[in-house]
N, C-alpha and C positions, 0 to 999 in steps of 0.2 A: 709405356710399360705397365702402368697401373691397371689399364684395361685388360691387358693380357693376363696379368696376375689374377684379376677378378674372374675372368672367364674360366681359367684353369681351375682355380679354387672352388668355383661353383659347379664346374662340369664334372669333376671326379666323384662327388657324392651322388650324382645322378647316374653316372656310368657304372659304378660298382654294383648296385642292385640289378641293373640290366645284365651285366656280365655274369653275375652269379646265377641268376635265374635261367639265362640262356644256356649256361654250362650245365645246369641241372636238366634242362630239356634235352641237351645233347646226350647225356648219359642214358636217359630214359629211351630216347628214340633210337640211339645206336644199339640198344639192347633189343629193339623191336616193338616198343610200346609208344604209341603217340600220346604225348602228354599235353592235351588241351587245357588241363586243370591247373596250369601254372599260376594263373591269376588267383584262383581260389586258394592254392597252397601258400602263395605270397601273403594273402590277406589273413589266412589262418595263423601263419607264423608271426606276422606283425602284431596281430591282436593279442596272442598269448605272451609274446615278448613284452609288449606294452603293459599288459595286465600284471606281469611279474614286476616290471619297473615301478608301476603305480603302487604296488603293495609294499615295496621295500625302499621307496624313495626318501622316506624320513628316517632311515636307519643310521644315517651319518656315514655310510659307506662311500668310498671313493667312486666318482661317477664312471670312470673307465672300468672299474671292477664290476659295477652294476651293468654296464654295457656288455661285458664279456659273459656274465651270467645270463643276461637277457638273450644274448645270442644263442647260448646253449638251450635255453627254454624254447626259443623259436625253432631251433633245429629239431628238437624232439617233437614239437607240434607238427612240423612239416612231415616228419616220418610217419606220425600217426595218421595224418590226413591222406598222405600218399598211399598208405596201405589199402585204403578204400579202392583206389584206382587199380592197384596191384591185384587185389582180390577179384574185382570185377573183370579186369582185362585178361589176367593170366590164368587164374583158377576157373572163373566162370565163363571165360571166352566171350565176354560181352563186347558190344561195339564200343571201341575206345573213344571215338569222337563224341558220341552221345553221353557216355559216362563222364568224360571230362567237362563237357558243357554243363551237365547237371550239377557237378561239384562246384563249378564257378557260380552257379545261380544260388546255391544253398547258403554259402558263407555270408555274403552281405546281409541277407535277411536274418540269419541267426545272430550276427553281431548287433544288428539294430535291435532285435528283441532283447538280447542279453543286456545291452547298454541301457535301454529304456527301463528294464526291470530293476537293475542294480545301481545305475548311475544317473538315471533320469536325463539322459542325453543321447546323442546319436553315435557316440563313440567314447574312447578313452583319451584323456588329456593328462600327460605327465609333466612334472616340473623339474626334471633333472636336466642340467645343461651338459651335454656331451662334447661341446665345442672345445677344440684345442687352439688357443690363440697362437702359441709358438712351441714347437718341439725343442727342448733344451739342446743347445749345441748345434744341431742340424738346421734349426731355423735361422741361424746367423750366417749360413753359407751364402755367397753371392749368387744371385739369379736362381739357383736351384732351391735355396731356402725359402724365399717368398712363394715360389711356385708350388712346392710339395710339402713343406713343413711349417707353414704358417696358415692360420685361419682354416683349419682342417678338422677331420674326424679320424678317430682310430679305425673306423670302418674301412677307410681307404686302404690302409696297410694290410688289414686282415683280408680284404678282398683280393689284393694282388697276391698275397701268400696262398690263398685258396686257389687262385688261378694257376700258380706254379705247381701246387700239389696235384690239382686235377689233371694238368698236362702230363705230369710224370706218371700218374696212375693210368691215364688213358693210353699212353704210347710206350711206356717203359716197363710195364708189369704184365705178368701172365694173366692177371684178372682183366686188364684192359683189352688184351688180345682176345680173350674168350668172350668178353662182352660184345666186342665188335663183330665177332663171328656169329653170335646169336642174332644180331640184327641183319646180317647179310645172308647167311645160309644156315638156319637153325638145324635143319636135318643133318647137314655135314658135321656141325658141332656136336650134335647128339651122338653121331656115329663114332666119335672118338672119345666118348665118355663124359662130355660136358652136360651138366644138368641145365637145360635151357630155361626151365621154370624158375630155378633158383637165381640164375643170372638175370633174368628179367625182373624178378622181385628186387634184386640188388640194384639194378639200374634205376628203377623207379624210386627206390628208397634213397639213393644218393640224390636223385632229383628232388625228393622231398626235403632233404637236409639243406641243399643249396637254395631251393625255393623259399623255405621258411626263413633261413638266414637273410636271403636277399630281401624278403618282405620286411623283416625287422630293420635292416639297414636302410631301406626306403623310408620307413617311419622316422628313423633317427636323422638321416642326412637330408631328406627332402621335406618331411612334414614336421620336423622339430619334435619328434616323440609322440605325435598324435596319430590316432587311428580312428577313422570315421566310417560308419557302415554305409553312408550314402555315397561318398566319393570313392571308397575302397582304396585301391592302389592306382587309380587313374589310368587303367588300361595298360599298366606296365607289364603285366604278365603276357598280354597279347603282343606288345611291342618286343618283349624278350623273345617270343616265338619268331618274329620277323628278323630279329638280330641273329638268332640261331640259324635260320634258313639263309640269310644273307652271308653268314659266316661259314656256310657249307658244312655244318656239323663238325667244325675243326676249331680247337681252342684259340689258336693264334688269330684266325680270321674273325672269330667271335669277339675277341678283345677289340680289334680294330672297329668292327661294326658298332659295338657298345659305345666306344668313344665318339664315333661319328654321330650317332643319334643323340647322345648326351650333349654334344657340342651344339647341335641344332636347337635343342630345347633350351639350353642356357642362353644361347644367342637371342632366342625369342623373348626372353625375360630381361634382356640387357640392352635393348635397342636404344634406350635413352642415353646410354653411355658411349655409343658409337655415333659420332657426328654424321657420317655419311648416310647411315640407315635412318637416323632420326630426322634428317633434313628431307627425306623422301616423302614424309607425311603419311605413310601407310599405317592404317590402324593396326595396333599391336596384336589384335585377335588373329590376323592373317599370319603373323610371325609365329604365333603359338600353334598354328596348324602345321608348321614346317616339318616337325619330326614325323607326323603321320602321313603327310603328303609324300615326303621323301621315302617313307616305308613302301607306299604303293608304287612309286616310280621305280625304286630299286628292285622290288620284287617282280615288277612287270618286265624289266630288262634282264634280270638274272634267272628267272624261273626256268627258261629253256635249258640253261646250263646247270641247273640245280640237280644234284644227284643225292637223293635221299637214300637211306638204307633200304635194301631190296625187300627185306621182310617186315618193314615198318608197318604196323597196323594190322598185321595178319596173325590171328591167334595160332599158336603152335599146336599142331596135331601130329602125334607120333605115327599115326597110321598113314600119313601122307608121305612118309620118307621115300 
């Protein structure tokens, strides 16, 4: 059972950033804007969240309060950076794939430059310990306690809360219905008085919020508070895109996909704890390739059944109504 506890406790901090960033991509693409820039938004949010933590880590403030404030800073950073995509894709009607790719290329270089100038390093290293050894009361519950309420992070509970909120907004509100309409048939949406441009701005902005928060949660739960310009977010933004596609742009399926890929990644780093896998004598590098190989295999088999929003990636033009 100790191995099971270990796998779950280490899987969830990996799954939550994937889940949030994939949900962000879902909001953007369901509004009609392809968001290839998720990797850049993640790194932008992670950097400013870590920069905030670095500047107040000696204030004596409670670590979990610092985490919440850093999350808000990362969300604002995500909004700011996502507005570049909104402006280019919605207002200027630029090619969304090229815009997103250029945004991904800009941020690692900018972080390296900034870090070298002000910290003489490749990134930012913080000293705040956000780790929660045991949640009072809940951590003592049999089986469930060790799984979900011991050796954990606050980011996990916030992540699942954001998942629930996102699902309600997406399926149970007028805003969610209008957002989906703009990604399926913007001309029809415009004909009933929906401002397609505003809805697409809103979709990309929500994507920026969730992407920025996901990036910060990645730096907290996976990188122990560190953000590096060389390693960035290790391709998690692109993996989140795969999770979103595998999840068919639906919150419930995205959650399952995020847990699946996070489990594979955790398994790859835990081979020595599992006698069967350890005795096979396979180099651990091959196990570390598992999430990415699984991504290609899953997408290869599910791409034919994949149904992206019909108007995704097509700039809206009223004259084409």
